[in-house]
NUTIPA-820052 format. One record per residue (C-alpha): x, y, z. Coordinates in steps of 0.001 Angstrom, whole numbers, plus 524288, in hexadecimal, padded with zeros to 5 digits. Layout:
BEGIN
XYZ ...
//
This chain:
BEGIN
85CA083D0585C3A 854DF833B78648D 84C2F8293285EC1 841C08235586779 8491F8286C8734F 856528230386F36 861A682BEC86B7F 866B6829F785DA7 8734F82F4E857F6 8775182B1084A68 87D7E8305383DFE 8744782F6E83268 874018327F823F2 86E8C840108214E 8643583AFE817D9 85D43832C38221C 84FA08363782677 84B858343A83482 843798288383001 84F6182235829A2 8577B82455835D0 84D3F81E7183EC5 84ABC812A983621 857C780F7F82FCE 8619081427839ED 85A6681216846D5 8512380750841F5 8452480DB0847E8 83CB38087483CD7 82F6080B62842C4 82EF38181B83B13 82BA38149482D05 82DE881AA081FC5 8218E81A7A817C6 822F6825E980E78 82FB282D21810F1 82877839EA80ECF 8221E83CF281BE3 814948391E81732 8115F82C2881DCD 8160582E7A82BBB 81BB5820C282D79 828B6826A08316C 8233982F9583C16 82B978318A8483D 82C9583BA3852FC 837CB8456285212 838C384D1385EA9 82A968499686130 825A884E0E853EC 81FEB8445384A34 8288E8444B83E15 8298D83CCB83139 83712836E683275 838178343E823D4 838BD842F68219C 842868467B82C32 8513184603829B1 8577D83EF78350E 860A384A9783703 854DD852CB83B0D 8520584944845FF 85ED384BBA84CFA 85D3E84E4485B91 84EE584A5085A85 846D08407F86205 8411783676858BF 835EC82D8685C6E 8319B8226A8537B 826C68184F85479 8302680F7C85BEE 830C081991866CA 82237819B7869CA 8218E80D37871B3 8214080F258805D 82ABC806308879D 829D27FC1187CD5 81AF37FC0E87C98 81164801C5872EA 80CF480F52876B2 7FE97812E98771B 7FE0181794868F8 804C180B59863F7 7FB53802F786BA0 7EFEB80AA486607 7F4C28085A85826 7F5AE7F9EF85B81 7E82E7F9AF8618D 7E125800158561E 7E84B7F86584B9F 7EDAC80505845F0 7F9707FE4383FFA 7F8427F612833B4 804707F53382B3A 80B117FD66835A8 8146E804F982D04 80E268122882FCA 80BF880F6383E26 818D881494843CD 81681821C283D51 8081E8216B840D0 80B7281E6B84EFA 8149C82A0584F6B 80A428330B849AB 7FFF282E3785347 8099D8300C85E61 80C2983DF3859C9 7FD848408785943 7FB3783C5B8675A 8075E8433B86C4D 802CD84FCF865F9 7F4DA84E5B86AF8 7F1D2843578748D 7E357845BD8720E 7E3DD8464C86333 7D6E18434485CA2 7D48D83B2285082 7D61884661846E5 7E2B784B1C84D19 7E80E83D3684D27 7E4CF83C0183EC2 7EB9C848C383BF4 7F7D78452184385 7F8B6837B683D1F 7F64C83DD482FD6 804BA83DC982C3A 8052482EF282CB2 8004A825888225F 7FAF0817D782451 7F75680F35818BD 7F0AA8044A8206D 7E7C58080882BAB 7DFBF8139782738 7E44481B4A83356 7D7F18193D83B5A 7DE1880FBB844E7 7E9D5818AA84680 7E0FF823D384A75 7D9BF81ABF853B0 7E695816108599A 7EB32823F685BFE 7DE3B8278A8624E 7DE9281B3F86AAD 7EC6181E4886F38 7E85F82C5B87208 7DD348281D87AB9 7E56E81E0888202 7F069827BD88433 7E6B6831C38894D 7E0758281A8929E 7D3888284688B7F 7D4D9819CB88857 7DBBB80EF788FAC 7E83A8091188A62 7E1BD7FBCB88BA5 7DA8E7FEEA87F16 7E76F7FDB0877B9 7E9387EF7787B57 7E5B47E46A8723E 7D8467DEC687465 7D9777D08487869 7CDEA7C9D187267 7CA837BB7B872A1 7C7467B48D86617 7CBB67B69485807 7D41B7C1EC853A4 7CABC7C5158488E 7C1EE7CFF684D29 7CA1D7D2C485934 7D2707DEC685BD2 7E0897DA4985C54 7ED6F7E15885A1F 7F5077DF6784DA4 801007D78185167 80A4C7E0C884A6C 804C67ED9B84F7E 80E777EFDF85A88 819FB7EED185115 813A17F8EA8483B 80FEE8031985268 81DC5802AA857F3 824D68030784AD7 82B7D7F62084DE6 826647EEC684207 830C47EDA883773 82C897EF9C82967 835A57EBD781E46 83B6E7F97B81D58 83E9F7F91982BF0 8468C7EC8F82B38 8555B7EC6C82B77 85FCA7E1F082B25 86E9C7E1D082CF9 875E17E4DB8203F 869277E926819F8 869EA7EFCA80CB6 8605B7F9CA80772 85A497F8707FA04 855C28028D7F03A 84F85800117E2FE 8518F806D07D5EB 84480808D87CF33 8408780C877C179 83DD481ADF7BE4A 836A2816A07B1F4 82950810297B07A 82DB7807A27A517 83B8E805D87A046 8453A7FBD079B7C 851877FA567A3A5 85CF97FAD879A3C 867D57FB017A45B 868D57F87A7B2E3 876527FAEB7B8C6 877F97F93F7C77E 886DE7F8CC7C803 888DF8063C7CE31 87EDD8039B7D8B5 8850C7F66B7DBCE 8924F7FCF97DD74 88DAB806B17E7B0 89262805677F5A7 88795800917FE71 8800F7F9B97F389 87EF67EB227F607 875D27E6EB7EB18 86F7C7EC077DEC7 864D27E37A7D911 85DE77E36B7CBEA 855F17D9907C42C 862CC7D2AB7C130 863387CDCE7CF39 8568B7C60E7CE01 85A397B7A97CDCF 84CC57B1D47CBE8 8401D7B5667C4E8 83F507C42E7C4A1 831477C7FC7C6B3 826FE7C9A17D135 818E87CDC07D2B5 80C587CA207D98F 806517C3407CDBF 810AE7C38E7C313 81F587C51C7C48D 820987D0B27BB54 828D77D9AE7C3EF 8379D7D7C57C4A1 83EA07D9C67D18E 846957E4757CAF1 8441A7E9DC7BD50 848E27E0B87B2AB 84B4C7E8037A5F8 83F9F7F0F87A794 838BE7F9CE7B150 829F47FADA7B129 82677805B17BAB0 82C7F811097C20E 831D180A687CE30 835277FD3E7C823 840C17F7BA7CFCD 84D547F6677C7DB 858787F4347D16C 85B197F47D7E004 866A77F7BD7E8B3 869737F22F7F633 8730C7FAB87FDB5 877B57FDB280B6E 86E2D808F980CBE 862D680F0980566 86A8B81ADD800B7 875078126B7FA86 86AAA80A197F3F7 864118163D7EE7C 870E881B997E961 873EA80E907E306 8670480EF77DBB1 86BCB81B727D518 87791813EA7CFF0 86F60809D57C8D4 86ED780CEC7BA53 86267809A07B304 8606480CBB7A4A9 8524A80C6E7A02D 84AC680CF579375 83D9F812D97965C 831C280BA379120 823E58104778EDA 81CB580FE279BCC 80E8E80BFD79D65 807E3813527A867 7F980811BD7A4AF 7F244804DA7A511 7EACC8078979883 7F7B68098B79159 7FCEF7FC877964F 7F2B17F4AB78EDD 7F3007FC247820C 7F7627F4E4775EC 805FF7F6B97744B 808287FB4878253 815C27FA3978802 817B27ECE778E56 81BD27EDE879C92 81E647DF6979ED7 822B97D79779304 81ABD7CBB5796E6 80E217D3C0797B6 80CD07DA0678A3A 7FF4B7DFCC78CC7 8033D7E58A79A1C 7F7767DEF37A069 7FB1D7D94C7AD93 7EDEF7D3177B062 7E0437D37D7AA96 7D50E7CE067B2B1 7C80A7CD7F7AB5B 7BABF7CA4A7B13D 7AEF77C7A77A886 7A11F7C5217AD2D 794677C5A27A588 792717CE1A79979 7975B7DBDA79BF8 793867E15978E9A 785857DC7D79027 784C67E1B779E15 7897B7EF24799F1 77FEC7EF8578E89 7746E7EC8579784 7786D7F6617A1EC 770E2803217A36E 77D4E80A4D7A73C 78B74807BD7A354 794B480FFD7AB55 7A343810CC7A87E 7AEC98171B7AF63 7BD6F815447B0CF 7C3FD815327BE2B 7D237816B37C1CE 7D9DE813217CDE9 7E7A78176B7D0CC 7F3ED8105C7D548 7F4DF810E47E419 8012E810807EC54 80005807877F816 807918113B80078 80A5F8076980B30 8125980EC181530 81D2A8049E81566 824DE805BD808BD 829777F8E8802E3 835577F370809EC 83CA57E6CC80BC9 8484A7E09181277 84E9D7D4AB80C30 859E57CC2381094 85FC57BE9480FE0 85DCE7B58581B6A 869407ADC7820CA 865477A22581860 864697AA5580BF6 855A97AC0A80BF7 851757B8ED80610 848827C04E80F6B 8406C7CC1F80B94 838887D3E181572 82EE87DD2780F27 820A87E1408109B 81CB37D83A8057C 80E337D516804D9 810BB7C8847FD55 81CCE7C22180335 81A347B42E7FEBB 818777B8B47F0BA 824947C1487F19B 82C997B6047F6E9 8290C7AD5D7EB64 82C177B81A7E198 8392D7BB5C7E7D0 83D897AD357E7AB 83B767ACCB7D8E4 841CF7BA007D69D 84DDA7B6717DE9F 84E397A83F7DA1C 84E5C7A3CE7E83C 846D7798DA7EEEF 83AAD79E8B7F523 83EF57997780277 84AE27A26D8017A 842507AE7880047 83B467B3AB80C2F 831A97BEFB80C25 82E147C54281921 822A07CE9A81927 826C97DA4882137 81C347E2AD82781 814917E95F81CB3 8131D7F80481E7F 807587F8968159D 805EA7F0CC8091D 7F8177F12B80374 7FC9D7E7A87F8ED 808017F02E7F4B6 812507E7777FAE9 80D977DB567F3DF 8171B7DD987E89D 8255B7D94D7E96C 82B237E5CF7E3ED 837D47E61C7EBA9 839F37D9667F30C 840C87D34D7E763 84A3D7DEBD7E68B 84D737DD4B7F4FC 84FFF7CECE7F2F3 8597C7D1447E7CA 860ED7DB507EFDE 862397D2097FB70 866D37C6A97F327 870F37CF397EC76 8760D7D6657F88D 874557CB1F80239 870377D54280C49 8631D7D9BB811D8 85C9E7E43080982 851B47ED9580D30 8498A7F57A803C2 83FDF80018807B6 837F58079B7FDB3 8363E816377FEA1 8284481AF07FD67 82B4E820287EFD6 830D68130F7EBA2 8250F80BE57F114 81BD3814677E931 823D2812FC7DCBB 8267B8046A7DD49 81B347FDA87E442 80E927F8CF7DE27 80227801087DECD 7F38C7FE907DE3C 7EF817FBEF7D01A 7E9AB807A37C922 7DDA0803E17C134 7D5848099A7B64B 7C7ED803887B666 7BDDE805067ABA1 7B09D802187B17B 7A3DB7FF9D7AA39 7976C7FC2A7B176 78A027F9427ABDB 77E107FAC07B4D3 76F517FA707B38C 76680805537B873 764E77FEAD7C5AF 773AC7FECB7C7C8 776527F0597C58D 783617EDDB7BF0B 781A07E7297B1DB 78FCC7E67B7AD7E 79D5B7EB127B161 7A9B47ECD67A972 7B63E7F0107B0BF 7C36E7F1DC7AA23 7CEF27F3F87B369 7DCB17F7717AF06 7E6E27F7417B9D3 7F4EF7FC057BA01 7FDDB7F0FF7BE8A 809D67F97D7BD0C 816DB7F3C07B92B 815157E6547BF65 809F87DCFA7C258 80B237DCA77D13D 7FD1C7D9F47D5D3 7F62F7DE1F7C960 7F0C67D0B77C632 7EA3A7CFAC7D379 7E55C7DDAD7D2D0 7DEF87DB287C5A6 7D83F7CEEA7CAB8 7D3047D5FD7D6A1 7CEB17E1BC7CEAE 7C7747D9507C4D7 7C09D7D0C57CEDE 7BBE77DC577D6FE 7B9FD7E6537CC28 7AB217E5D97CB60 7A9687E6B27DA11 79F5B7DF777E280 794D27E1027D856 78CF87D6CE7D0E8 78FAD7D8D97C270 78B0A7CF327B81D 7932A7D4AC7ACE9 7A1297D83D7B000 7ADD67DAAD7A8B3 7BA2D7DDA07B076 7C7FF7DF577AB59 7D3137E1D97B4E6 7DFC47E4527ADA3 7ECE87E7717B3CF 7F7887ECAA7AADD 805FB7EF707ABBA 80A6C7FD9B7AB45 816FD8048F7AEFD 810F0809E07BB61 81450805A97C92D 80FC87F7997CB46 802547F59F7D10D 8004A7EB767DB95 7F7D87E73B7E6DA 7F0EA7F1587EF26 7E5697EFC47F848 7D96D7EA017F160 7E17C7E9BE7E4F1 7D91F7E9D67D8B4 7CC977EA5B7E08E 7CE0D7F8957E479 7CFAB7FD7C7D690 7C4787F5B07D0BB 7BB267F8847DC02 7BE34806F17DB5C 7B97F806F77CD4A 7ADA27FE647D002 7A88A806617DB61 7AB2D813617D49C 7A3EE80E707C8B1 7983480A0D7D09D 79764817A17D69A 797CC81D627C8F1 78D1C814137C478 784AA8176E7D036 785D3825BE7CCBE 781F7823277BE9E 7764B81B047C300 772DC825007CD9E 7734E81A057D780 77899818EC7E536 78612812907E39F 782FA80A0A7EF58 77698805007E908 77DBC802437DC4C 787437F9A57E382 77C947F2C37EB3C 775C47EEF77DEA0 781FA7E87E7D933 788A97E1FF7E4CF 78B917D3847E42A 781387CB217EAA8 7816A7BD317EF73 781C97B3EC7E3D3 787B77BDEE7DA70 793757BA657D242 79FC67C2977D367 7A6D77C8277C7B9 7AFDB7BC5C7C7F9 7A4727B2B37C8AD 7A4547AF697D71F 796D17AD607DCF0 794FA7B4DA7E994 78ED57AD447F4A9 78EA87B8547FE89 78EF47C7097FC44 78EEC7D10580751 791E87DCDD7FECF 784AE7E36F80056 784967E19080F11 792367E76681080 78EEA7F28480733 782877F62880E7F 789AC7F60581B7E 793FD7FF3281606 789708085F8110C 7830B808C681E6E 78FE780C43824D7 7928D816AC81A8B 7853681D3181BDF 7841A81CAA80D0E 77A51826288073D 7730B820AA7FB99 7733C828227EEE9 77A02828F37E1D2 788C98290F7E1F6 78A68837717DE7E 781C583CA27E97D 78C1D842BD7F21D 78E5484F3A7F99F 7857F8572380282 7794584F657FED4 77E73842F380513 778FD83F5381251 7833D8353D81600 78DED83F1481968 790ED8453182699 7894783AD382DCF 78D5E834AC83A9E 79A4282DA5838A1 79D2A8348982BBA 7A72E83F1682A05 7A54A84B198214B 7A751848EF812BD 7B47B84C3D80CBA 7B2BF857C08037B 7BBA58618B7FCEA 7B2DC86C8C80144 7AD7786FF780E8B 7A8278649A81679 79963863BA81725 799A485E01824AE 7A16A86237830A4 7ABD48592E835FA 7A7AA8513384199 7ADAB854B884E94 7B97984BF98507D 7BDD4847AD85DF3 7CBAF84C2C86079 7CE828432386BE0 7D1DE84EDD87466 7D10984CCE882F1 7C55A8531988965 
//
């Protein structure tokens, strides 16, 4: 085959995919693995001019083919027009999806140099981005199209040199060129001489006692350089964001499906995986708690011995006299709301490369969102001076809070210290979903008392959140949920309880607007319900209750300046909001199909015809 114009001839293992061959054998690491199932498009390459998902193609099928990767798109060492357009529009954020997205956009313009917005969307539809929202990618592809067709000058792709401060000016991100060329190295792209590959044995049970852990057969295998368990921890075995309740590797007990028990560092991934099969673990299954309400029942199974009630954190807020406020209200409206656990789905799976420097300093490169905290924790776990532990934050291919937890860095450290060789660990997508923390699922009981004019008299909010097997960020999530639960509304009488509890589910951790999203979802849904009961415009109900200057917040802070109403009114103007009660929807509404609006999404036939969409075709 040829790769980026260079002939390649090499014997390979029959199990290799084209992606593996490009990345691990030829070290063309621009093509990324995000899912391993052909869904995300991060691995896209051209095979004989056809866009293909290289994670699905056996390398044997690529024999005698011409392969083109992201690294082959540059023209004489300079960014091509499409790469410059992605740089100009700021289409790259974390950058992990960008090589695949660049290949898809290239395929779109090769297939139709005059492709319009809808065709571009369709052709990029096989690629996923978790950061940008796609709009800038579409704009970049259209910009490149128009420059390539001579409709726009290439000067438009240059950075605007503006005098004065950077804030408010249009400047390039300093890392964009490395992302649009595939040159940027994420943790899973990094290699070192004599590097070992690590795999982790994880629990198949949600709650079980470990009666026996025998690693002798795995240790005896050829190619295995280190097997680590909790017995290799020399210091204080425990880590977490707020409390150190999670061991590096399971110590006597597993608490969720995916809990790490042992790890193998071997010459290659296949050997490490085979060695995991040789590790003998004998379990005694325990009763598992999977529902939050069961966790706080009298006599419930205890998940952590030092927390007999299974309550990780309880944040109460009390203001005024809620019982009196409810009694005086004309309406008392109650409902229970539920939110689900949410997978972060960052395209870059967790990965790390660890090694010992020449002076014996332990170095770990990983996309950790909290490297200073991780460094301090590792020093205690390893019983090493903190100045002998170095954490380097590798480029983060999406995090959203999910890479704040130190789920695997400690395991890497143990493997390096035992083998005395560099060790790399890269999660599969399945492993990432099983083992990493999720957004906290909540159940929220909401009670609101209002008078006939819609003024809130009292509010009672009881939130029960699933922390999963370990604390992680639960304490912070409970604080945020409690503080923001009642929303931006002036309420004299308020009772809030935010309670996070241990279960045997996957741990819950930080995720964008953690705690705030769940509580605000319930608050805003409940206000809509109240507006319907009162036959009041939901907008007007909110206007009546917004904080005003001089009001006191739910945590007793006096507000000196409040712009909520001004912002709200501006948003309504932009949205062309039609006044009316909350359940007035459908054909009677006059705010649909207006200028700038698209037709409503319905399961039946559309009421309004689609607007004519410019295709970008040459006249």
